[in-house]
N, C-alpha and C positions, 0 to 999 in steps of 0.2 A: 242481513241480506235484503231487508226491505228497502235499504238505501241504495241498492244496486241500480245503475242506470238502465232504463227501459229502452228497447229498440223495436221499431216496427218491421224490421227485416225478418223475413220468414226463413229461419235456418233449416227448416224441414222441406222447403220447396224443391221439387224435382227440377233439375237443370240438365242441359245438354252440353257436355264438355269433353275434352280429350281425356284419355285414360290416365295420364299423369298429371292432369290439371285439377287442383283442389277446388272444392265448392267455393264460389265467389263470396259467400257470406263469411267464410272463416276469417279472412284478413280484416274485414270490417269489424267483426266481433272482437278480435284481439285489440284493435285500435281503440275500441270503446272502453275496455277495462278488463280486469281479471275475472270479474263476475258480472254477467249481463242477464237482465231479466227479459224474457220473451214470452210470447203467447203460445200455449200448447195447442196442438191440433184438436185435442179433445176438450179444450176450454180451460181457462184459468192460467195462472203464471207458471213458468218453469225458469230455472236458473241455469245458465250455461257457464261452465268454468273454462276459461281460455288460457290460464297460466299452468304450465306443466307441474311445477312444484306444488301449487295449491291443489291441482287435480289429484295428485298422489295422496295428499293429506285427506282430501274428501273421500277418496275411494277406500281408504283404510280406517276411516272414522267409524266407531261402533254404532253411532246414531244414524248413519246413512246405510239404508238397507235396500235390497232389491226384491223383497217379497211383495208381489202385487197387492197383497191384502192391505198395505199401507198407502196405496194410491188414493187420490181424492175420490170420495164416494160418488161424485157426480160424473166421473169419467166413464164413457162408454168403453168397455173392454175391447171391442172390435176396432173402434176408431183409434184408441190409444195403443192398439196391438199388445194388450196385456196378456200374459200367460195366466193360467189358473194359479191360485194362491199356493203357497208352500204347504198349507194344511190339506188342500185338495190334491195337489200333484207335487210332492216333494221331489226336487231334482237339483242339479248343480246350478241351474239358472234361477232358482227361487229360494233356496236355503241360504241362511246366514249363520255366522258364528261357528260354534263347535260342531253343529250338524253338518254344515257345509265342509268344514275342515275334515271331518271323518269320512265323508263321501268322496271328497277330492283325494284323500290319502288312499282310499280303496281303488280309485281309478288311475292313480299316478303311474303304476307299472305299465299300464296300457299305452301311455302317451309319452314315453321317453323320447329324447331327441333322436337316438339311434333307431328306434322303432319307426318313428315317423319318417326318418330319412330313407328307410328301406322302401317306403311307398312312392318315393319321388319318381322313379323310372316308370312305375305303373301308372301314375297320374299323368305323366307326360304322354304315355302311349294312348291313354283314354282321350286326351285333348286332341292329339293328332288324328286319331281315328274319327272322332266326331267332326272335325273340321274337314277332313278329306271326304267324308260322306256328303257334307254340304256342298263341297266344291264340284262333285260329280254331277250335280243337277244342271250346271251351266246357266243358272238363273241367279239374279241378285237374292241374297238371303238376309234375313233380319236376325242378327246375332243375339239380340235381347230375347227374342222369342225362341229361336232354334238352338242356341248354344248356352247362353249364360244361366239358364235354368236347368237344362239337362246335364250340363257338365258337372257342376258341384254335386247334384243329387246322384249322378252316376258314381262319382268318387266316394261320396259318403256311403252309398249302398255297398260298393265294392270293399271299402275298408271295414265296414261292420260285418260283412258277410251276407248281406241281403242279395239273393239271386238277381242278376242284372236284367232278367226278363220282367222284373217288377218295378223297374224305374218309372215307367208310365204311371203305375199305381201310386208311387211316391209323389210324382209331379201333381197328379190329380188331387191327392190328399192335401198337399201344401196349398193349393189354390182354394180348396174348400175351407181351409182354416180361416180365410179372410172373408168368408161369406157372412151376410147379415142374417142368414137363416140358421137358427140353432140346430135344426135337423142336419143341415149340410156340415156344420162343425162336428156334430156327433158322428157322422159318417166318416169324416176325416180321422177322428180319434180311433174309430174302429179299424180303419185302414192302417194306421200307424201300429196298432196292436198286432195286426196280421203280419206286417213287415218285420216287427220285432220277433214274432214267433218263427218266421221264415229264417231270420238270421241265427236263431238258436237251434235250428233243425239239425238232424244228424248229418254228419259229413261236411258241415260248414266250418271254415277255419278263419273267420273274421274276428274283429275285436269283441263283438258281442259274445261269441262262444268262448274266447280266451278269457274274458272277464267273469265267466260263470263262477269259478272257484274264488277269485279274488274278491268279488262283491258279496259273497255269501254271508260273511259275518255282519256286514253293514245292512244287507237286505233283511236279516233276521231282526235287527235292532230298529231299523227305521223304515223298512219296506219301500225303498226308493229305486232299486235297480231297474224294474220294468219301465218306470216313467223316464229314467235317464236314457234307456235305449231308444224310446220314442222321441225324446227331445233331441238326441244326437242325430236321428234321421232327419229332423227338421232343420238342423243347423247347416250353414254354408261350409264348404270344405276348409276355408281358411281358418275357421275357429278350431278345427281339429289340430292343425299344425301349430296354432298359437299356444295350445296347452303345453307344447314341448319346450317352450323357451324358459320356463321357470323351474329351476332345479329344486329337488327336495332337500330340506335341511338334514344334516347328518343326525343320526340317532345318538342320544347320549350314552356313553359307555358306563360300565359299573364304577362305583366309587373306589373300590380297591384297585391297586395297580394291575394293569394288563399289558403283557408283552405280545406284540404282533409279529408273527413270522410267516414267511412264505410257506404255503402248504407243501409238505414233502410228498414224494411219490408214495402212493398208498400201498404199503406192504404190511406184512404181519407184525413187523417190529416197529413200525411207525407209530408214534403216540397219536391218540385221537384228540380232536379239539376239546377244549374244556367248556367253561360256562359263559364265554363271551356271547351275548345275545345278538350281536349284529355282524361282527367281522367275518366269521366263517360263512355266513349267508350272503353278505353284501359285497365283500371284497375278495373272496376266494382265498383267504389265508387261514392258517391254523392258529388258534389263540389259546394260551394257557395262562390263567391267573397266577401271578408270581410276585414276590416282593424282592427278588434278586434279578440282576441283569443277565444271569446265565440262562441258557435255554434248558428247559426241563427234559428229563429223560436222557 
């Protein structure tokens, strides 16, 4: 990677462009090569992967990690927008390897494609309501200030179960996270903890409360669930829906032969499922271990 061509182009520069228009630096970087070395905002070199296949290889390589503890020691965490390390705040965005896999598996039932699809109408309603409110002023509006921050945080709060009268608190906390004052950052983290507690309050029906039982085994082993609730509050809405695009791999069935049958109507005479650890729970069928093709009972 030391031989990768260097570019003076700033791929992190803020630009003004159309909604469907890509960053102007992207095409230039792809033309330079599959790996391009650039200057990081916090100082020192960074390597940008422009080839799709190579990017997939890099993202799955065990030596490429996302734990901020491995970032260059001279990087300012605020300039580089680094999260706390996995040891300080273990979460989906800081853990790697088996710990990340375990936590992701615990959260997977909350982010199925069907479950996320159920929120689409609600998300559309939130967007229309916010835009309609802005239109009633009769004055020009700044969408970056008045919509693009409030909309995703309103969606995230609504999905998690945070009361919507706390959206302004979430916006203020997100802005404080980028402060150079450690006290301001501390106040932001306190606010995120309060938002998480509100999402877990009695009578709430968001993802935070739904995951209370699912995350319990992982929380006892790694103590990460509270941090993940806070990190999800800070994520833009599109990251929530992105989790739903990757399907979970099927669980391995027992070694001995298993015959799967459609679950019969539950009657006194109906045989009960046997020892299959996955099918009766995941597929809604009755399973009986057998070595013959005939149905038992």
